[in-house]
SERO-4910 file (N, C-alpha, C, O; in steps of 0.05 Angstrom, whole numbers):
BEGIN
 pado doro    nc1    nc2    nc3   cac1   cac2   cac3    cc1    cc2    cc3    oc1    oc2    oc3
  Unk    A   2555   1401   2130   2553   1372   2146   2560   1376   2174   2567   1398   2184
  Unk    A   2557   1352   2188   2573   1352   2219   2605   1356   2215   2620   1373   2226
  Unk    A   2613   1332   2194   2638   1332   2192   2654   1360   2189   2674   1364   2203
  Unk    A   2646   1378   2171   2656   1399   2168   2652   1420   2188   2669   1438   2189
  Unk    A   2628   1419   2208   2622   1439   2229   2656   1428   2248   2672   1444   2257
  Unk    A   2657   1399   2250   2673   1388   2269   2701   1398   2258   2718   1407   2274
  Unk    A   2704   1396   2235   2733   1399   2225   2741   1428   2225   2763   1436   2232
  Unk    A   2723   1444   2216   2731   1471   2213   2720   1492   2236   2735   1511   2243
  Unk    A   2693   1488   2247   2686   1508   2266   2703   1499   2292   2712   1516   2308
  Unk    A   2707   1475   2296   2716   1464   2323   2750   1459   2319   2765   1450   2336
  Unk    A   2756   1466   2297   2793   1463   2294   2799   1435   2297   2822   1432   2307
  Unk    A   2785   1413   2292   2798   1389   2295   2807   1375   2266   2793   1365   2248
  Unk    A   2837   1379   2268   2840   1377   2236   2849   1347   2230   2848   1336   2208
  Unk    A   2857   1335   2254   2874   1309   2250   2873   1289   2278   2875   1298   2301
  Unk    A   2869   1259   2268   2866   1241   2288   2894   1240   2302   2913   1235   2286
  Unk    A   2900   1244   2328   2922   1240   2341   2921   1210   2348   2945   1204   2350
  Unk    A   2909   1192   2353   2920   1167   2361   2920   1149   2343   2905   1151   2323
  Unk    A   2939   1125   2349   2951   1107   2330   2928   1082   2341   2915   1080   2362
  Unk    A   2928   1066   2319   2915   1037   2324   2879   1042   2317   2868   1064   2322
  Unk    A   2866   1023   2307   2838   1024   2300   2819   1033   2335   2803   1051   2339
  Unk    A   2828   1019   2348   2808   1022   2371   2815   1046   2382   2796   1058   2393
  Unk    A   2838   1058   2383   2845   1083   2393   2826   1109   2376   2810   1127   2382
  Unk    A   2836   1099   2355   2819   1124   2331   2784   1120   2340   2770   1140   2342
  Unk    A   2775   1097   2344   2744   1097   2340   2737   1107   2369   2713   1112   2374
  Unk    A   2756   1108   2388   2748   1121   2417   2753   1153   2416   2740   1171   2427
  Unk    A   2776   1155   2399   2780   1189   2393   2754   1203   2378   2746   1225   2384
  Unk    A   2744   1186   2357   2720   1205   2346   2695   1196   2356   2675   1203   2345
  Unk    A   2695   1178   2377   2672   1174   2389   2669   1196   2407   2647   1205   2409
  Unk    A   2689   1207   2423   2692   1230   2442   2689   1262   2426   2681   1284   2435
  Unk    A   2696   1255   2403   2694   1281   2384   2660   1282   2382   2646   1301   2390
  Unk    A   2652   1260   2373   2622   1261   2369   2605   1271   2393   2587   1286   2390
  Unk    A   2612   1262   2414   2602   1265   2445   2599   1291   2446   2577   1302   2453
  Unk    A   2624   1306   2439   2627   1336   2445   2611   1345   2433   2593   1357   2445
  Unk    A   2610   1342   2406   2585   1361   2383   2560   1352   2392   2544   1370   2389
  Unk    A   2552   1333   2400   2525   1324   2412   2514   1349   2434   2497   1366   2432
  Unk    A   2531   1342   2454   2534   1352   2477   2530   1391   2467   2513   1405   2476
  Unk    A   2546   1397   2451   2543   1426   2446   2514   1435   2433   2501   1455   2437
  Unk    A   2509   1414   2417   2488   1420   2405   2467   1418   2422   2449   1434   2418
  Unk    A   2465   1403   2440   2441   1403   2459   2443   1423   2484   2423   1427   2497
  Unk    A   2465   1435   2490   2465   1460   2502   2452   1488   2489   2434   1503   2499
  Unk    A   2469   1491   2459   2454   1511   2453   2423   1509   2448   2407   1528   2449
  Unk    A   2418   1485   2441   2383   1488   2440   2368   1490   2459   2344   1495   2456
  Unk    A   2381   1487   2487   2366   1492   2510   2370   1518   2518   2353   1530   2531
  Unk    A   2393   1530   2510   2394   1560   2517   2377   1578   2488   2368   1601   2490
  Unk    A   2376   1570   2472   2355   1580   2449   2325   1582   2464   2310   1602   2467
  Unk    A   2322   1550   2475   2289   1554   2484   2290   1571   2506   2271   1586   2506
  Unk    A   2307   1575   2525   2307   1597   2547   2299   1625   2538   2282   1640   2548
  Unk    A   2317   1632   2515   2318   1657   2503   2290   1665   2502   2282   1685   2514
  Unk    A   2275   1651   2486   2243   1645   2477   2230   1649   2495   2217   1670   2495
  Unk    A   2229   1634   2513   2213   1633   2543   2213   1657   2553   2202   1662   2575
***
């Protein structure tokens, strides 16, 4: 799943921030990065096929 990909493939092991709001922001940013990576890879695959 997504958590396993972020944790093992991206080497994201630990939340660095302290406090609930900071943790939410950190997880939000990691999630955005993961989604951007997926979009980029999908576009590259579509370009290779075309």
